[in-house]
N, C-alpha and C positions, 0 to 999 in steps of 0.2 A: 045228727048234730055234727057241725064242723067246727074247727078251731084253726087258728093261724099256725104256721110252721113255727114261729117263735114260741107260741104257747105249748105246742107239743115238746119242742126241745127243752123248754124250761121244766116242763112236767116230768121229763125222762132224765133230767139232769145233764143233758148233752149240749146245752146251749153254748157252754164254753168251748167244746170241741168244734162245733161248726163255726163258731165265731172266728176261729183261726182263719177261715176262708175269706173273711172280709178285712183281715189285717195285713194281707200280702198283696203285692202287685199282681196283675193279671198273667204275667209271664208271656204276654204277647203284646200286640200293637192295638188291641181292641179300642180302648179309650172312648172318648167321644161323648155326646149328649145321652142322657138317659132315655130320651124319647125320640125316636127317629122320625123324620118327615114321613107322612103317610103315603106320599106319592113319589118321592124321590129320595136320593142319598142326602148326606148332611149339607151339601152345597146346593142341593136342588138341581144339579146338573147330571146328565146321563153319564154313567160310568162306562168306561170302555170294556169290551169283552174280556180283555186281559185281566180284569179285576172282578170277574163274575164267576161264581160257581157254575159248573156245567149243569144243564137241565135236561129233563126227560122229553121225549118227543110227544108224550101224551100227558094230560093232566089227570090226576087221580080224582075220583069221586070225593066230594065233601059233603058231610051231613048237614052243614049249616052254610049260610052265606058267609063269605069271607069277612064282610063288614061286621057280622054278628060275632064271629070269632075274635076279630081284632078288638071290638068294643068290650069283651069279656076278658081280656088280658089284665092280670093284676100283679101287684108286687109279690114276690116271693120271699120278701124280708131281707134280701141281700142286694147290694148295688150291682150294677153292671160289672162283670168280671170279678165280683166279690167271691164267686166260686170260680177258681181259675182253671182254664183249659190247660191240658198238657201239650206243649208245643214242640217239645224235644224229647220224646219218649225213648227211654232206654230199655233194652230187652236182655234177658239172660236165659240160660239153659233150664230145662224143666227140672233138672236135678237139684237146682239151687233155689227153687221157688219155695217160700215159707208158707205153703198152703196145705190145708187138710183135705183129705179125699173128697169130703162132701162140700167143700166150699164152691159157691157158684163162680164160673167164669163165663166170659163171652168170647166165643171162638170164631175165627175167620180163616177161611182158606182161599188163597187168591193166586192163580197160576202156580199151584203146587206149594206155596209158602204158607205155613200154619203158624198163627199167632193166637195167643190167649191173653185176655184182658181181665185180670181179677176184679170182681165186683168190689171188694174190700178197698181197691184204689179208686175205681171210678166213682164210687159214692161221694168222693170228696172233690171230683173234678168234672164229671159228667160229659166232657168232650176230650177226645184224644185226636189231636191232628198228627196223622201218621203218613207213612209211605209204605206200601206193600207191593212188592215185586215191581217197583218202579212207579206205582200209581199213587198219587196223593189222595188220601181218604180221611174221613172223619169217622171214628167209632164213638157212638154216643150212648149214654144211659141215663134214664130218669128214674130215680129211686121212688118217687111218689106214685108213678104209674107202672112201675115194674117192666119198662120197655127198654130193650137194647136194639139199636139200629145203626146201619152203616150207610155212609153217603160218599159219593165221589165229590171231591172238593176243588179239583183243578188248581188254579193259581192262587186261591185264597184259603184263609183259615176260618174256622168257626170259633165262636166264643159263647159264653153263657150270659144271656142278657139280664138275668136276675128277675126276670118276669116268668109267670106261669099262665096257662090257660087250660081249664079242665084238669088242674093239678100237673099238667105236663110241661116239661122243659121247653122254653122258647129260646132257641138258639139265634144268633145273629151271624151274618158273614162279614168279615172285615174288609171286604171289597165296596159293598154297597150300603152296609148297615141295615139291610133288610132283615125282617124277623120271621123265623121259620119254626112253628111248633113241630116238635120232633115227630110225633105220631102222624100228622098230616103230610109232612115232607113238602109242604107248600108255603110259600111266602104269604103272609097276611098283612104285612106292612112294609112300606119302603118301595124302592125303585123296582124290585122284582116281584111285587105283589101279584099273585095268581100263577107264578111259575112253580114247576115241580122239580124237586131234586132227583138225580139219578141215584138209585139205591142199590145196596147188595146185602145179602143175607148174613146176619150175625146169629149165631147159635147160642142159646142160653143153656148151659149144661153144667156138670160138676167137673172139678178139676180131675178126679180120677177117671171119669169117662173120657174127657177130652184127651188126656195124656195117653190112655190106652189106645184110643183110635188114632192119635197123632203123635207118636213117640218122638218125633223130630221137631215138635213144636218149640217155639220160643215164647217167653212169657214177659209181659210188662213188669218191670221191677219198681221198687219203691224209690228209686233214684229219680225223682220227678223235679227236683229243684225247689220243692216246698217241704215244709215241715208239718207232717200230719200224723195223727195216731191211727195208722192204717189198720191195725188189728182190732179197732173198735169202731163199730158202725153207729153213727149218731141216731139212727132210726130204729135200731133193733138188731136182729140177726136172722140170717137165712139157714144157718147150720149150728143149732137147731132154729126153727123159725120162731120168732118172738117179736114183741114191740110192734111197731107200725105195720110191719108185714103180716102179722097174725091178727091184727085188730080189723074190726069192721068199719072203723072211723076213717074218714078222709079228712085231710087238713084244710081243704078248700072245697066250696060247693061245686059239684059237677055241672057241666053245661046242660045235661039232662039226667034225671034219675030214673033208674030202671031196677026194680026189685026182683027180677026173675031169678037172680043168683045172688050169692054173697058178693058184696062189692069188691072183695079182694081175690075172688077166685080166679085162677089163671086160665086164660082162654088163648088159643092159637088163632090169630086173626089175619085176614088178607083183605086188601081193597084194590079195586080195578077202576077203570074209567066209569063203570056202570054201577058200582055199589060196593058193599062191604059184607063180610060174612065171618062168623066166629064159630070155632069149634072148642067144646070143653076138653081141655088138654088131658086131664086125668082119664076121661072116658076114652079118648082117642088112643092113649097109650095102653089101655086095656083091650079095646075092640080091634085096634090096628087099622081099621078102614071105616071112614065115615063120609057121607056125602051131604052136600048142601047146594044151594041155588043162588046165583046172582043174575038178575034180569033175564030169567028163562034159561040160563046156561048152567049145566051141572058143574059142580066143583067137587073133587075128591081129595080127601086128606088121608095120608098114610103116616104111621108112626115109624120113627127110627129108634129101635129099642136100644142100640148101643149108646146113643147120646140123650135118650129120654127126650126127644123132640119130635117134630113132625113137619111134613112138607105138604103143600096144597098145589093142586094142578087143575087147570081147566079141562073139562071132559065133556065137550059139547055133543059128542056122538054117544055118550053114556056107555063107552066100552067097559067091559068087565074087568075090575081090579080085585084080585083076591090075594089074601095073605097066605103065604106059605112059609115053610120052615126058614128058608134062607133068603126071603125077600118077598116080592109081589109078583104075582103072575098076571101078565098082560098080553093078550094076543098069542098065547102059547109059549112066550118067553118069560124068564124070571129076571127081575131087576131089583137093585137096591133101592131103598126108600127115596134117596135124593136123585135118582136117575130114571124115573118112569118115562116112557116114550110119549109123553103129553107135554103140554105147554105149562112150565112152572109159573105159578103166581106167587110173588114174594109174600112171605108170612112171618109173623114174629109173635112172641109171647107178650101178653099184657094183662093187667088187672081188669076185670069185667067192667068196673065203673068207668074206666078210661075209654074203652071201646064203645060202651053204650053211650057215654056222654058225647063223643065226637060223632057217632053214627046212630041217631035215635032210631029205635025200632029195628036195629040190626038183628038178622037172624042168628039164633044161638042153637047150635046143634049139640045136643047133650051126648 
């Protein structure tokens, strides 16, 4: 059974909280029509490269035709920019962060610069247009699919379109007004249809774990330019888990249903040009090493105990990867989880129903 986001928020008494998102401006220059041109920008003319986000050299595998994904985009119950992106993020020291040890944060390290983005803030904004070590980036979060992802944004900013597909955040870029479902990282409408964004890893972990591993981290503050009840999550709570995050219900029908696992079970997923693959996160954290297959190529996932996360690597030669006390043994040497001598395949956490909906029949490694 599915229900609308408005129905859920009304049932949980949180409609008034989220309604604030539709009462303020976007905090940016998003504006524009609610429905972009399917083949071009708002004017129908090609946009210069100076107003386009940078794209990857290779396109990612998609489990559906782009047209099918586009045709299944639905209203999320708020208008374009009704959930306002943070365009001028402010950061403070770890010592001043109003976070409990178990609160979820999304961590990024780029050129030695560590930043933490609290889930309690991003649940109200979903997109942070930031600059890390001189690089313009977008750190994004979709509460309905439990996915936190990072993208290079170049000279443009991203905003929240107010639309969803497979319950997933559909971003738009403010240069071409193309629409980008977050998980797919691929434009499904607009001038850049078919292009794939450049991505970087965002780690979903706890504040205690992130601060321990990165004591010099800075933290996104509640000085966002918007008035929000940042201590109250309109969908429930992760610390402890309750509400939407603990329920088997989804608010919108998935693109495909797959009952192999509880819909909200967390998996660590990866996708390449050839296909997609998911690992049960809880099992990975227990067993430390798991293997799967994409298009005849072996992939190995290893656990990062300190951050309660995992990393995935292509392992076409099926070299032996063994967990040892202080890391992973590969070819006679020991390496940390994030630095195996194999080609890293970008991976991120997500709810099972989201991965299964976008990539029908995806392998699930228990």
